[in-house]
Every structure is written in structure tokens, then in C-alpha cells.
SEKERO-783437 format. One record per atom (N, C-alpha, C, CB): residue in three letters; x, y, z. Coordinates in pm, whole numbers, padded with zeros to 5 digits, always signed. Glycine has a CB too. Example, Ala and Ser with C-alpha at 12.3 -4.5 7.8 and 13.67 -1.06 7.14 Angstrom:
<pts>
ALA+01319-00569+00780
ALA+01230-00450+00780
ALA+01320-00330+00780
ALA+01131-00447+00905
SER+01285-00225+00708
SER+01367-00106+00714
SER+01290+00003+00787
SER+01408-00060+00572
</pts>
This chain:
<pts>
MET+00635-00109+02125
MET+00699-00082+01993
MET+00632+00043+01929
MET+00685-00209+01895
LYS+00705+00139+01884
LYS+00647+00264+01825
LYS+00649+00233+01655
LYS+00748+00411+01875
VAL+00534+00249+01610
VAL+00518+00201+01481
VAL+00450+00322+01392
VAL+00430+00066+01486
LEU+00502+00339+01274
LEU+00451+00448+01176
LEU+00390+00390+01073
LEU+00555+00537+01121
ILE+00262+00406+01040
ILE+00212+00358+00931
ILE+00185+00470+00830
ILE+00098+00282+00965
ALA+00280+00470+00736
ALA+00287+00581+00642
ALA+00199+00583+00532
ALA+00410+00590+00591
CYS+00135+00698+00500
CYS+00035+00708+00385
CYS-00072+00615+00398
CYS+00098+00685+00253
GLU-00129+00630+00523
GLU-00242+00546+00550
GLU-00358+00631+00616
GLU-00198+00429+00643
GLU-00479+00656+00553
GLU-00582+00737+00614
GLU-00690+00631+00660
GLU-00642+00852+00511
SER-00693+00515+00617
SER-00786+00406+00647
SER-00777+00367+00797
SER-00754+00283+00557
GLN-00647+00368+00845
GLN-00602+00312+00977
GLN-00619+00172+00980
GLN-00675+00369+01093
ALA-00627+00085+00867
ALA-00643-00059+00867
ALA-00545-00144+00935
ALA-00648-00101+00740
VAL-00412-00080+00919
VAL-00295-00159+00958
VAL-00272-00088+01104
VAL-00157-00149+00843
CYS-00281+00033+01109
CYS-00266+00110+01253
CYS-00347+00033+01360
CYS-00326+00272+01247
LYS-00482-00005+01319
LYS-00566-00044+01434
LYS-00526-00199+01470
LYS-00731-00027+01395
GLU-00466-00279+01370
GLU-00434-00413+01409
GLU-00309-00414+01508
GLU-00407-00499+01279
PHE-00228-00305+01475
PHE-00108-00302+01579
PHE-00153-00255+01723
PHE+00010-00197+01525
ARG-00245-00153+01706
ARG-00310-00099+01838
ARG-00371-00228+01922
ARG-00439+00016+01798
LYS-00444-00320+01841
LYS-00486-00429+01904
LYS-00400-00516+02008
LYS-00524-00501+01808
LEU-00269-00514+01949
LEU-00171-00587+02015
LEU-00101-00510+02121
LEU-00079-00636+01921
GLY-00144-00383+02153
GLY-00083-00308+02249
GLY+00037-00216+02191
GLY-00036-00402+02355
HIS+00059-00192+02065
HIS+00171-00125+02034
HIS+00121+00024+02010
HIS+00245-00192+01914
GLU+00228+00118+02023
GLU+00213+00252+02010
GLU+00229+00300+01854
GLU+00313+00316+02103
ALA+00105+00256+01805
ALA+00106+00277+01645
ALA+00037+00408+01607
ALA+00027+00154+01564
PHE+00077+00467+01493
PHE+00009+00579+01430
PHE+00023+00581+01284
PHE+00058+00704+01484
SER-00100+00622+01238
SER-00122+00640+01080
SER-00048+00779+01069
SER-00302+00645+01022
CYS-00021+00800+00925
CYS+00010+00943+00894
CYS-00029+00941+00745
CYS+00174+00991+00924
ASP-00090+01071+00719
ASP-00115+01092+00582
ASP-00160+01237+00567
ASP-00219+00992+00528
ILE-00140+01292+00450
ILE-00184+01436+00436
ILE-00340+01450+00431
ILE-00120+01498+00303
LEU-00430+01335+00423
LEU-00557+01335+00449
LEU-00611+01321+00590
LEU-00601+01248+00377
SER-00719+01360+00626
SER-00764+01324+00761
SER-00797+01179+00749
SER-00888+01411+00811
CYS-00795+01106+00877
CYS-00832+00968+00867
CYS-00973+00928+00862
CYS-00778+00904+00970
SER-01009+00820+00810
SER-01129+00765+00805
SER-01154+00648+00890
SER-01153+00737+00683
GLY-01063+00612+00979
GLY-01066+00484+01043
GLY-01118+00498+01178
GLY-00933+00420+01047
GLY-01157+00627+01223
GLY-01243+00647+01346
GLY-01152+00676+01456
GLY-01332+00523+01382
HIS-01027+00689+01447
HIS-00931+00708+01550
HIS-00844+00834+01525
HIS-00845+00585+01561
PRO-00888+00949+01530
PRO-00801+01080+01492
PRO-00688+01078+01604
PRO-00899+01238+01498
GLU-00713+01029+01715
GLU-00608+01044+01833
GLU-00474+00953+01801
GLU-00681+00989+01983
TRP-00498+00860+01706
TRP-00386+00784+01652
TRP-00347+00828+01502
TRP-00423+00632+01656
HIS-00369+00929+01464
HIS-00348+00988+01325
HIS-00280+01096+01327
HIS-00461+01018+01254
ILE-00157+01109+01245
ILE-00089+01236+01224
ILE-00120+01284+01087
ILE+00060+01224+01244
GLN-00193+01397+01095
GLN-00211+01445+00952
GLN-00109+01538+00900
GLN-00340+01512+00938
GLY-00038+01511+00805
GLY+00073+01592+00747
GLY+00162+01513+00663
GLY+00154+01657+00854
ASP+00267+01577+00625
ASP+00384+01516+00551
ASP+00459+01404+00615
ASP+00481+01619+00525
VAL+00457+01269+00570
VAL+00519+01169+00641
VAL+00667+01192+00648
VAL+00487+01042+00583
LEU+00726+01261+00557
LEU+00869+01293+00570
LEU+00922+01362+00682
LEU+00906+01363+00470
GLU+00828+01450+00729
GLU+00870+01516+00853
GLU+00855+01435+00975
GLU+00796+01638+00870
GLN+00828+01312+00975
GLN+00815+01222+01087
GLN+00944+01116+01086
GLN+00668+01143+01077
LEU+01019+01115+00961
LEU+01112+01009+00956
LEU+01230+01016+01059
LEU+01165+01003+00821
GLU+01256+01133+01117
GLU+01373+01147+01191
GLU+01339+01097+01342
GLU+01423+01300+01183
LYS+01204+01063+01371
LYS+01162+01034+01502
LYS+01225+00891+01524
LYS+01000+01042+01520
ASP+01229+00848+01635
ASP+01246+00703+01679
ASP+01145+00603+01658
ASP+01267+00698+01809
TRP+01142+00559+01546
TRP+01032+00454+01515
TRP+01098+00320+01515
TRP+00958+00478+01371
ASP+01030+00213+01576
ASP+01094+00090+01562
ASP+01054-00004+01439
ASP+01071+00021+01686
LEU+00937+00059+01388
LEU+00902-00004+01244
LEU+00839+00091+01174
LEU+00810-00131+01242
ILE+00832+00105+01051
ILE+00765+00188+00952
ILE+00711+00090+00859
ILE+00858+00294+00881
ILE+00581+00107+00816
ILE+00522+00026+00716
ILE+00464+00142+00618
ILE+00405-00082+00780
ALA+00495+00159+00498
ALA+00455+00259+00413
ALA+00376+00209+00289
ALA+00573+00333+00375
PHE+00275+00287+00267
PHE+00184+00261+00150
PHE+00172+00380+00051
PHE+00044+00227+00203
PRO+00314+00408-00002
PRO+00297+00540-00079
PRO+00189+00528-00204
PRO+00447+00587-00139
PRO+00140+00633-00248
PRO+00059+00651-00359
PRO+00108+00578-00488
PRO+00046+00794-00382
CYS+00025+00520-00550
CYS+00078+00454-00676
CYS+00035+00506-00798
CYS+00045+00319-00682
THR-00025+00627-00792
THR-00092+00693-00925
THR+00028+00702-01026
THR-00163+00857-00895
TYR+00143+00732-00980
TYR+00244+00758-01088
TYR+00346+00640-01112
TYR+00324+00887-01053
LEU+00334+00549-01016
LEU+00441+00429-01013
LEU+00372+00299-01081
LEU+00490+00388-00845
SER+00223+00285-01070
SER+00187+00156-01115
SER+00181+00133-01267
SER+00063+00126-01059
ASN+00174+00021-01315
ASN+00176-00010-01456
ASN+00044+00040-01520
ASN+00196-00164-01479
ALA-00051+00046-01428
ALA-00179+00092-01479
ALA-00170+00227-01517
ALA-00286+00077-01386
GLY-00105+00319-01424
GLY-00077+00450-01463
GLY+00011+00478-01566
GLY-00036+00513-01366
MET+00120+00402-01581
MET+00221+00424-01689
MET+00170+00397-01822
MET+00342+00341-01669
CYS+00038+00324-01840
CYS-00019+00307-01975
CYS-00051+00448-02020
CYS-00149+00211-01978
ASN-00075+00547-01945
ASN-00121+00671-02005
ASN-00007+00743-02089
ASN-00173+00766-01891
MET+00115+00701-02066
MET+00226+00737-02150
MET+00202+00726-02302
MET+00339+00652-02113
THR+00139+00624-02320
THR+00123+00581-02464
THR-00020+00592-02521
THR+00167+00437-02478
ARG-00102+00658-02458
ARG-00237+00657-02481
ARG-00245+00765-02601
ARG-00324+00691-02344
LYS-00364+00731-02680
LYS-00386+00823-02790
LYS-00396+00971-02767
LYS-00499+00786-02852
ASN-00330+01045-02846
ASN-00337+01187-02822
ASN-00238+01234-02710
ASN-00482+01224-02785
SER-00157+01146-02655
SER-00081+01184-02549
SER+00045+01269-02607
SER-00041+01056-02467
THR+00077+01394-02560
THR+00173+01484-02618
THR+00306+01467-02545
THR+00123+01630-02612
ASP+00421+01512-02604
ASP+00550+01509-02540
ASP+00548+01589-02412
ASP+00657+01562-02632
GLU+00478+01683-02399
GLU+00489+01782-02277
GLU+00399+01684-02174
GLU+00414+01962-02308
TYR+00297+01618-02210
TYR+00230+01545-02106
TYR+00315+01421-02050
TYR+00094+01496-02162
ARG+00397+01361-02142
ARG+00478+01255-02111
ARG+00602+01311-02026
ARG+00519+01183-02241
ARG+00648+01413-02050
ARG+00751+01469-01975
ARG+00720+01499-01843
ARG+00796+01577-02032
ALA+00598+01552-01829
ALA+00541+01591-01687
ALA+00506+01471-01612
ALA+00412+01682-01695
ARG+00450+01367-01691
ARG+00429+01229-01618
ARG+00563+01176-01562
ARG+00367+01115-01722
ILE+00661+01175-01643
ILE+00792+01120-01609
ILE+00836+01203-01481
ILE+00900+01134-01736
LYS+00823+01321-01476
LYS+00869+01411-01355
LYS+00792+01353-01240
LYS+00836+01579-01373
LYS+00651+01344-01246
LYS+00587+01305-01133
LYS+00622+01166-01094
LYS+00450+01321-01148
ARG+00666+01077-01190
ARG+00694+00933-01158
ARG+00830+00939-01079
ARG+00705+00836-01297
ASP+00921+01004-01119
ASP+01047+01013-01058
ASP+01045+01079-00908
ASP+01135+01093-01153
GLU+00957+01179-00913
GLU+00917+01247-00771
GLU+00866+01135-00668
GLU+00789+01364-00793
ALA+00786+01055-00751
ALA+00716+00946-00656
ALA+00811+00848-00591
ALA+00611+00857-00738
MET+00905+00805-00701
MET+01008+00698-00669
MET+01102+00770-00548
MET+01104+00654-00818
ASN+01149+00899-00565
ASN+01224+00951-00454
ASN+01167+00955-00324
ASN+01261+01071-00481
PHE+01036+00989-00320
PHE+00956+00995-00194
PHE+00972+00846-00123
PHE+00790+01035-00229
VAL+00962+00747-00222
VAL+00958+00620-00150
VAL+01101+00577-00106
VAL+00894+00509-00239
LEU+01202+00632-00178
LEU+01351+00600-00135
LEU+01371+00674-00018
LEU+01465+00639-00243
LYS+01325+00797+00012
LYS+01348+00870+00127
LYS+01284+00798+00255
LYS+01292+01011+00105
ILE+01181+00723+00246
ILE+01125+00660+00342
ILE+01220+00535+00361
ILE+00979+00633+00310
TYR+01252+00459+00251
TYR+01333+00332+00269
TYR+01460+00365+00329
TYR+01359+00256+00138
ASN+01522+00463+00302
ASN+01650+00506+00339
ASN+01674+00579+00460
ASN+01696+00577+00246
SER+01542+00592+00535
SER+01553+00667+00676
SER+01611+00584+00778
SER+01416+00714+00732
LYS+01641+00645+00900
LYS+01738+00575+00984
LYS+01659+00445+01053
LYS+01801+00683+01100
CYS+01525+00445+01031
CYS+01450+00315+01101
CYS+01511+00193+01034
CYS+01273+00312+01076
LYS+01543+00088+01122
LYS+01618-00035+01065
LYS+01510-00134+01029
LYS+01726-00102+01172
ARG+01380-00115+01044
ARG+01279-00211+01006
ARG+01156-00141+00925
ARG+01228-00282+01138
ILE+01176-00157+00800
ILE+01084-00089+00718
ILE+01016-00181+00603
ILE+01159+00028+00657
ALA+00886-00159+00582
ALA+00824-00233+00463
ALA+00755-00131+00367
ALA+00713-00342+00513
ILE+00786-00146+00247
ILE+00719-00052+00155
ILE+00606-00136+00071
ILE+00834+00019+00052
GLU+00490-00095+00063
GLU+00388-00167-00009
GLU+00348-00084-00137
GLU+00263-00194+00087
ASN+00341-00150-00255
ASN+00293-00086-00381
ASN+00257-00197-00484
ASN+00405+00012-00441
GLY+00189-00151-00573
GLY+00146-00249-00685
GLY+00281-00276-00775
GLY+00015-00178-00783
VAL+00244-00352-00882
VAL+00349-00382-00966
VAL+00360-00269-01061
VAL+00331-00512-01033
GLY+00495-00219-01078
GLY+00495-00105-01171
GLY+00650-00047-01165
GLY+00376+00012-01124
PHE+00671+00080-01169
PHE+00791+00137-01204
PHE+00901+00098-01082
PHE+00767+00299-01226
LEU+00868+00096-00961
LEU+00954+00045-00858
LEU+01041-00073-00904
LEU+00871+00004-00742
SER+00981-00157-00962
SER+01051-00286-00985
SER+01157-00265-01078
SER+00960-00394-01036
THR+01152-00172-01155
THR+01245-00151-01271
THR+01329-00040-01263
THR+01177-00137-01391
GLY+01277+00073-01199
GLY+01340+00180-01162
GLY+01433+00184-01037
GLY+01247+00264-01153
TRP+01395+00088-00948
TRP+01473+00079-00816
TRP+01523-00061-00814
TRP+01383+00112-00680
ARG+01433-00156-00752
ARG+01488-00281-00757
ARG+01354-00386-00755
ARG+01597-00299-00629
LYS+01381-00509-00762
LYS+01276-00611-00756
LYS+01219-00611-00617
LYS+01330-00752-00795
PRO+01099-00651-00587
PRO+01043-00658-00453
PRO+01103-00779-00381
PRO+00889-00667-00458
ASN+01106-00779-00253
ASN+01137-00896-00168
ASN+01022-00999-00182
ASN+01157-00853-00016
GLN+00896-00971-00219
GLN+00798-01060-00204
GLN+00652-00997-00272
GLN+00790-01093-00046
ILE+00609-01079-00338
ILE+00460-01043-00397
ILE+00361-01126-00332
ILE+00443-01068-00558
ILE+00256-01073-00273
ILE+00152-01132-00199
ILE+00018-01110-00271
ILE+00151-01076-00059
HIS-00091-01186-00227
HIS-00233-01152-00290
HIS-00322-01176-00170
HIS-00279-01253-00429
PRO-00443-01104-00171
PRO-00527-01114-00061
PRO-00586-01252-00038
PRO-00631-01019-00076
PHE-00587-01331-00145
PHE-00632-01461-00135
PHE-00551-01548-00039
PHE-00633-01517-00266
GLN-00426-01509-00009
GLN-00330-01588+00072
GLN-00360-01568+00232
GLN-00176-01541+00033
PHE-00444-01454+00243
PHE-00481-01407+00376
PHE-00625-01400+00408
PHE-00427-01280+00397
GLY-00707-01472+00350
GLY-00845-01516+00380
GLY-00947-01410+00298
GLY-00871-01515+00552
HIS-00897-01354+00192
HIS-00984-01281+00098
HIS-00976-01343-00043
HIS-00943-01128+00092
SER-01095-01351-00105
SER-01086-01434-00230
SER-01066-01331-00345
SER-01222-01528-00255
VAL-00962-01265-00334
VAL-00919-01161-00433
VAL-00769-01190-00483
VAL-00929-01012-00363
ASN-00771-01177-00606
ASN-00633-01195-00684
ASN-00581-01047-00716
ASN-00652-01289-00834
LYS-00506-01001-00629
LYS-00440-00869-00643
LYS-00301-00875-00608
LYS-00504-00766-00562
ARG-00204-00861-00705
ARG-00075-00877-00682
ARG-00018-00741-00606
ARG-00006-00909-00818
THR+00050-00773-00498
THR+00085-00663-00410
THR+00239-00672-00377
THR-00004-00667-00277
CYS+00321-00587-00411
CYS+00462-00600-00405
CYS+00507-00542-00249
CYS+00532-00513-00536
LEU+00598-00609-00196
LEU+00663-00576-00064
LEU+00820-00556-00085
LEU+00635-00697+00044
TRP+00860-00433-00047
TRP+01006-00409-00037
TRP+01024-00415+00115
TRP+01058-00264-00107
LEU+01128-00488+00153
LEU+01165-00511+00295
LEU+01296-00470+00347
LEU+01155-00643+00322
LYS+01315-00402+00434
LYS+01452-00396+00515
LYS+01425-00425+00652
LYS+01527-00255+00509
GLY+01517-00514+00696
GLY+01523-00576+00833
GLY+01388-00642+00872
GLY+01561-00466+00940
LEU+01317-00694+00783
LEU+01179-00782+00807
LEU+01185-00903+00727
LEU+01041-00703+00763
PRO+01129-00997+00793
PRO+01112-01138+00719
PRO+00993-01108+00627
PRO+01078-01276+00828
LYS+00973-01216+00520
LYS+00858-01210+00442
LYS+00737-01245+00515
LYS+00871-01293+00331
LEU+00621-01203+00470
LEU+00510-01245+00526
LEU+00464-01378+00496
LEU+00421-01163+00500
ILE+00423-01465+00589
ILE+00375-01600+00567
ILE+00222-01589+00556
ILE+00421-01697+00685
PRO+00161-01662+00448
PRO+00034-01663+00423
PRO-00030-01720+00554
PRO+00004-01740+00297
THR-00157-01665+00582
THR-00228-01728+00694
THR-00337-01813+00674
THR-00273-01638+00772
ASN-00403-01775+00561
ASN-00534-01848+00515
ASN-00556-01844+00375
ASN-00657-01792+00576
VAL-00517-01942+00300
VAL-00529-01945+00162
VAL-00672-01988+00129
VAL-00424-02035+00102
VAL-00737-01906+00047
VAL-00875-01946+00010
VAL-00891-01930-00151
VAL-00986-01851+00092
GLU-01006-01997-00189
GLU-01023-01992-00345
GLU-01069-01852-00390
GLU-01135-02102-00397
GLN-00997-01837-00511
GLN-01014-01706-00567
GLN-01168-01680-00638
GLN-00896-01688-00676
ASP-01226-01567-00615
ASP-01346-01544-00664
ASP-01316-01460-00807
ASP-01435-01469-00551
ASN-01310-01539-00916
ASN-01273-01483-01030
ASN-01386-01473-01128
ASN-01166-01552-01080
LYS-01381-01374-01223
LYS-01498-01364-01342
LYS-01428-01338-01468
LYS-01613-01238-01321
ARG-01469-01395-01567
ARG-01417-01373-01700
ARG-01472-01232-01762
ARG-01460-01498-01791
VAL-01361-01151-01812
VAL-01404-01039-01875
VAL-01354-01040-02023
VAL-01359-00919-01799
LYS-01362-00935-02097
LYS-01324-00929-02231
LYS-01184-00977-02269
LYS-01339-00800-02272
LEU-01174-01032-02371
LEU-01047-01097-02408
LEU-01000-01223-02329
LEU-00943-00997-02398
GLY-01106-01265-02258
GLY-01087-01391-02168
GLY-01011-01372-02047
GLY-01019-01500-02241
LYS-00983-01262-01999
LYS-00904-01233-01877
LYS-00985-01256-01775
LYS-00848-01099-01866
LEU-00915-01322-01658
LEU-00987-01350-01552
LEU-00936-01255-01436
LEU-00978-01498-01524
VAL-01033-01161-01370
VAL-01007-01086-01265
VAL-01112-01125-01141
VAL-01015-00938-01311
SER-01061-01075-01036
SER-01152-01082-00907
SER-01271-01008-00918
SER-01085-01030-00783
SER-01385-01074-00872
SER-01512-01000-00874
SER-01501-00883-00797
SER-01624-01078-00824
TRP-01404-00878-00704
TRP-01386-00744-00617
TRP-01366-00621-00711
TRP-01251-00756-00513
TYR-01308-00634-00819
TYR-01283-00512-00909
TYR-01419-00456-00952
TYR-01196-00551-01042
ALA-01505-00556-00995
ALA-01628-00501-01026
ALA-01717-00450-00920
ALA-01694-00589-01093
ASN-01697-00501-00801
ASN-01796-00467-00697
ASN-01741-00326-00640
ASN-01809-00591-00576
THR-01605-00309-00648
THR-01565-00183-00591
THR-01614-00078-00690
THR-01408-00176-00565
LEU-01614-00098-00804
LEU-01644+00005-00905
LEU-01805+00044-00899
LEU-01600-00055-01056
LYS-01884-00063-00855
LYS-02012-00041-00830
LYS-02027+00051-00701
LYS-02080-00174-00820
ASP-01954+00011-00602
ASP-01948+00092-00468
ASP-01927+00237-00504
ASP-01827+00041-00368
ALA-01826+00252-00582
ALA-01777+00396-00594
ALA-01886+00479-00679
ALA-01625+00400-00670
ASN-01970+00415-00758
ASN-02072+00469-00839
ASN-02018+00584-00933
ASN-02184+00518-00750
GLY-01904+00548-00985
GLY-01850+00653-01096
GLY-01755+00763-01032
GLY-01982+00735-01171
ASN-01740+00776-00907
ASN-01655+00858-00822
ASN-01516+00798-00830
ASN-01708+00864-00672
MET-01423+00839-00919
MET-01302+00779-00937
MET-01205+00813-00808
MET-01243+00827-01075
GLU-01237+00931-00746
GLU-01152+00951-00611
GLU-01196+00852-00511
GLU-01171+01099-00544
LEU-01310+00825-00505
LEU-01362+00729-00402
LEU-01319+00594-00443
LEU-01518+00733-00387
LEU-01316+00556-00567
LEU-01273+00427-00607
LEU-01137+00403-00579
LEU-01296+00407-00741
SER-01037+00502-00587
SER-00903+00493-00565
SER-00901+00472-00410
SER-00821+00620-00621
LYS-00963+00537-00323
LYS-00954+00516-00183
LYS-01000+00378-00134
LYS-01031+00618-00118
ILE-01111+00339-00213
ILE-01163+00195-00175
ILE-01072+00082-00202
ILE-01290+00163-00249
ARG-01003+00095-00318
ARG-00905+00002-00364
ARG-00762-00002-00308
ARG-00895+00023-00495
SER-00746+00116-00249
SER-00604+00134-00185
SER-00616+00083-00043
SER-00550+00293-00185
LYS-00733+00074+00016
LYS-00740+00018+00159
LYS-00669-00122+00166
LYS-00896+00004+00207
THR-00606-00142+00266
THR-00543-00268+00293
THR-00638-00370+00350
THR-00431-00249+00385
PHE-00632-00488+00286
PHE-00741-00607+00333
PHE-00692-00643+00486
PHE-00733-00766+00221
GLN-00796-00665+00566
GLN-00803-00689+00698
GLN-00717-00814+00726
GLN-00946-00702+00741
GLY-00713-00914+00639
GLY-00632-01025+00664
GLY-00479-01002+00656
GLY-00671-01127+00574
ILE-00446-00909+00556
ILE-00302-00866+00537
ILE-00248-00781+00648
ILE-00288-00789+00407
ALA-00334-00675+00689
ALA-00318-00595+00808
ALA-00284-00666+00926
ALA-00432-00522+00834
LYS-00351-00774+00963
LYS-00350-00860+01071
LYS-00221-00926+01069
LYS-00462-00954+01068
ALA-00193-00987+00963
ALA-00061-01060+00949
ALA+00043-00977+00972
ALA-00039-01121+00820
MET+00057-00847+00912
MET+00168-00753+00929
MET+00186-00732+01078
MET+00142-00616+00854
ALA+00064-00698+01153
ALA+00080-00663+01283
ALA+00134-00799+01380
ALA-00064-00601+01328
GLU+00087-00913+01337
GLU+00116-01021+01427
GLU+00259-01091+01390
GLU-00005-01126+01419
GLN+00300-01074+01258
GLN+00433-01135+01225
GLN+00539-01031+01225
GLN+00430-01206+01088
TRP+00504-00905+01212
TRP+00604-00795+01240
TRP+00607-00734+01354
TRP+00597-00700+01160
GLY+00508-00738+01446
GLY+00508-00680+01577
GLY+00481-00765+01678
GLY+00424-00582+01588
GLY+00397-00875+01671
GLY+00376-00957+01794
GLY+00310-00875+01903
GLY+00509-01013+01847
SER+00299-00919+02015
SER+00224-00858+02123
SER+00326-00788+02204
SER+00140-00960+02207
GLN+00290-00678+02288
GLN+00386-00606+02364
GLN+00439-00686+02475
GLN+00329-00482+02414
SER+00373-00803+02503
SER+00440-00888+02614
SER+00544-00974+02568
SER+00343-00974+02683
ASP+00559-00980+02428
ASP+00654-01076+02368
ASP+00806-01042+02405
ASP+00635-01075+02210
</pts>
């Protein structure tokens, strides 16, 4: 099976498909950090969409699509010019997603956080959490699917939550990643956007299977 993992520099999903014998490639404008540049296409993923892929799994940037990012629209001292620019970036981000989803490949998964895609486009087919796949993290992850079944949880574990201000519960993972990034917001974004290994493995096994299947 020929598999394109779009907008992935970590190669977390790509490597799980490779373990099963698939011809999988990650693709991102950034160079890969997963250790296998021979499996990485560095460039614009839109240029790859007309090729004959059996499966595309895309992780488009959520900077302008997530609810966390949209709160900047109403932040103190936010100007009309800033809001117009932000909306333009948001719409461009959604159009990027739609170009991937509407490409000729018949089996596509789009992964993104809770945000504008749910209201500006459509509701996701599924919302998953890392704690359903062996990681004690509570992080809502949306999946928009075309020609694919919903992912089945593989290993539901207890969530490692901590209470923060206003009584809100969040996974300790959020605090740990902030510590790991040491104030580097670009690094923090890269760390938090990496697909959890349990989810990557489930995608490969449930949507790909082995080459001998």
C-alpha cells in the first residue's frame, strides 16, 4: 500500500506503517526529525495529491484552526486589522484542509484539534483521546474520515490529571511538555503536535494492516 502521511515531520505514523511493510512517506515543508530522511518528502504536500496514493493521513497545522488560537481574536487590545488578518489565515488553513480531503485519493483521514473545522466545515466523524490508546493523556483529537472506519480504542488507561486554576483538570502531560520546551514556544508546538505512538500504531494496524493481508 502506498501511504502519504501529510504534514508530518516527526514520522511517528510513517514509521508504524513502514513496520508493517507499507510504502509510506511523510511529507512536510520542514525536514524530518524521525531519523529516516529516505522516507520523507520535504515540500508542499499539495504537490503530492495527484499521485496514486492508496491512503492519505493528514495532520494540518492547527495554529489558525484550533479554539486555542481563535481566542486571540478577542484578546485585549486586538485590533480590527489583526482580526481581519487572522480570519484570512484561518480561511486559508481550512481551504488547505479541503484540498487534501477532496483530492482523488479514496481513503483519507484528517486529524486536528477541536476548533473551526467543526463549525466552518463539518463535525468530525470521531473524537479520540490518547488515554484510549495506552497513554494517560486527556487530549481531544478530532478525525474527519473518508472511506475509512472509525479507530477502535486499543488500550484504555487511567488518565493522569492534575488540578489547575479555577478547578480545571488537565493532563500532567501539558505541564511536562511545557517544562521540556523550556520556554521555547516553537519547540513546544512541535512536541505537542507529535502523534502519540499508541494512536500511530492503531492507525497503521487498523487502516493499513500488513502487506500480506
